[in-house]
C-alpha positions, -999 to 999 in steps of 0.1 A, spaced: 514 457 304 535 474 283 559 453 263 597 453 276 618 487 265 639 484 228 658 510 225 671 512 189 708 526 178 704 544 146 679 553 125 688 547 91 667 524 69 677 490 89 669 507 123 634 521 111 627 490 95 628 471 127 604 501 146 583 494 118 579 458 123 578 456 155 548 478 158 532 458 128 540 431 148 520 441 181 543 455 199 537 483 219 545 517 202 555 537 238 581 507 244 602 515 213 630 541 213 647 550 177 678 567 188 702 586 160 731 599 171 738 616 138 712 641 145 739 657 169 766 659 143 772 692 124 785 665 92 764 666 61 735 639 73 720 612 55 695 635 34 728 644 17 739 611 8 744 604 -35 740 569 -33 715 548 -54 699 518 -38 694 487 -51 663 471 -31 655 434 -44 617 421 -49 621 404 -14 631 441 2 600 453 -17 577 427 -4 586 436 28 581 477 26 547 468 9 542 447 39 538 481 62 526 503 32 554 517 22 560 530 -10 596 545 -21 583 548 -59 619 532 -68 623 525 -106 614 488 -115 643 464 -130 630 435 -153 667 424 -164 701 422 -150 726 421 -180 759 405 -166 792 403 -184 831 401 -180 858 419 -198 882 398 -220 859 363 -216 835 346 -239 797 352 -233 769 368 -209 745 365 -188 705 381 -187 686 379 -157 648 383 -171 621 395 -145 598 365 -166 620 337 -161 621 344 -126 580 343 -120 579 378 -111 568 414 -124 602 430 -119 633 418 -100 635 448 -75 643 488 -79 664 515 -73 658 544 -53 679 574 -38 691 565 -2 679 600 7 643 595 -11 638 562 10 649 573 40 622 601 40 593 579 34 612 561 61 609 590 84 576 599 74 562 564 80 576 566 116 556 601 124 522 585 109 530 558 137 536 580 161 572 574 169 598 598 170 635 600 167 655 611 195 689 619 202 715 602 230 714 633 251 679 645 239 658 613 259 634 616 279 645 616 314 619 599 328 620 571 302 619 536 312 651 514 312 654 495 280 652 457 280 671 458 243 696 472 231 697 471 193 727 485 177 717 493 139 745 519 129 769 522 103 772 533 66 766 516 36 804 514 27 828 516 55 870 517 56 886 490 56 910 502 78 926 475 97 925 496 130 889 503 132 879 475 152 843 481 165 841 457 198 840 427 173 832 438 143 865 429 120 883 433 86 882 399 71 888 414 40 906 446 26 900 444 -14 922 471 -22 896 489 -42 875 519 -38 840 527 -49 839 553 -71 798 566 -76 781 588 -96 762 592 -130 762 586 -165 746 599 -193 742 581 -226 730 592 -263 703 566 -265 677 564 -243 676 545 -206 655 509 -208 647 489 -174 680 467 -185 710 470 -151 741 462 -158 770 439 -144 802 439 -157 833 421 -144 870 436 -149 902 426 -143 903 446 -109 870 449 -102 835 459 -117 815 480 -128 771 480 -127 750 507 -143 722 511 -132 688 532 -149 673 557 -131 647 575 -156 668 597 -181 703 581 -169 721 554 -152 735 555 -114 773 543 -116 793 522 -93 833 515 -103 848 492 -78 887 496 -87 921 494 -76 925 531 -57 953 540 -84 922 534 -109 901 552 -92 926 584 -90 933 583 -121 893 580 -135 887 608 -108 921 631 -125 906 623 -156 887 653 -183 850 643 -187 857 631 -221 882 614 -210 857 594 -182 832 588 -213 861 571 -233 872 548 -199 836 542 -193 829 532 -231 860 511 -234 852 490 -201 813 484 -217 825 475 -249 798 497 -268 769 482 -251 755 517 -238 767 537 -271 779 566 -271 785 581 -232 777 617 -236 787 627 -195 802 612 -163 799 627 -131 811 613 -101 797 623 -68 818 599 -44 846 576 -35 846 546 -7 875 524 0 860 491 1 863 458 29 842 432 40 836 437 79 824 408 98 808 406 131 807 366 145 789 371 182 753 392 170 741 388 202 760 397 235 738 401 272 707 425 260 726 439 233 723 429 196 740 439 157 723 443 132 723 454 98 758 474 90 768 472 126 771 430 119 784 435 87 797 451 58 798 438 23 812 440 -12 785 461 -30 794 441 -61 757 424 -60 744 455 -41 731 429 -12 743 447 20 710 463 25 689 437 21 708 418 40 699 442 66 662 442 57 662 406 60 679 413 98 653 437 111 621 419 99 636 382 118 648 404 148 615 417 153 598 384 151 617 370 176 610 396 199 576 390 199 579 357 210 564 366 242 569 340 272 602 334 265 631 356 283 646 382 265 681 361 261 662 330 246 648 358 219 680 370 209 699 338 208 671 327 184 674 355 164 716 350 157 706 313 150 681 321 124 705 343 107 734 326 101 725 309 67 716 334 49 746 359 62 768 334 55 752 325 21 753 358 5 789 367 22 802 336 7 787 346 -31 794 388 -26 827 380 -14 834 354 -43 820 380 -72 840 405 -56 874 381 -57 874 345 -75 885 349 -113 868 317 -117 838 336 -116 845 364 -140 854 332 -168 821 311 -157 794 339 -164 790 324 -200 791 289 -199 768 289 -167 742 305 -191 743 263 -204 733 248 -169 697 245 -162 683 264 -138 715 286 -131 698 318 -140 667 316 -119 687 300 -90 711 330 -90 675 353 -97 664 340 -65 692 347 -43 695 379 -54 658 390 -49 653 369 -16 685 357 -1 701 332 7 
């Protein structure tokens, strides 16, 4: 007898991973419907997404369980500092007991690999209007839609998804090229009105600059030479001479949260359940943990669908709240910026931080 039909709305990384874990754990492939409303849009799609994703070591392990290699650029050290405050912190892979802390991959590259894997598993991605007329009615609806960054517009209330914090910041993303060689160190630099992340991508750095809208306008309106100088001033010479800055996108930032993950036979996961500040690169990694946990809960045959979904909601409470609290504190709390230097003197602090970044709460 086939399993109940699970319909997954949203064929981004989190939706696809949910489908793959279901099949891996033994769910009947013909009982998984993967629906992508974006396929009907005339607007540029995910393949044109310019963002670079930071995948934690835990996420890379999950992908490895599915036989997926997205060929990420590996990170072995993360250098954390705060402009105007004493000291810095360096989290090293060897101190955390792992070969690397995680990896970096372009969004479009990850999506290509995941969609190829879906095809190999005999699954297909359909549009809502292109569903099979003879298909069985879904018993479970999984909502996995949502962008990596979402507007903080308080008028945008999505059936229970509420804006908790408007950070009054924009994420300016792009590329930075330096005169010196790019290594395997990722940089996180706190600044008075936000943070700057520089992620090593072979011969250049992926740039994520979180700042006030006014600063964002100043940065995007500046000449290339001035942009290089502004970034150099913020980084305090850590990267040497900066040759070029290229801006590829700007996104408003807000913390959006869904308290109730389950309603009847519908469950929200990934960025349909929470969108976080990108300061620690944890949003997608949290969504991947949503996907694996939900798949394992649904495989509890012998229990009602309602019980399986409620079990999922209960299991996800601690991890979601831990990551939400940590990223919100990093984005807003001035004491965090002042504490970076002193934290290096606390035994085990760096190892604990590394574990949270790699594997969640």
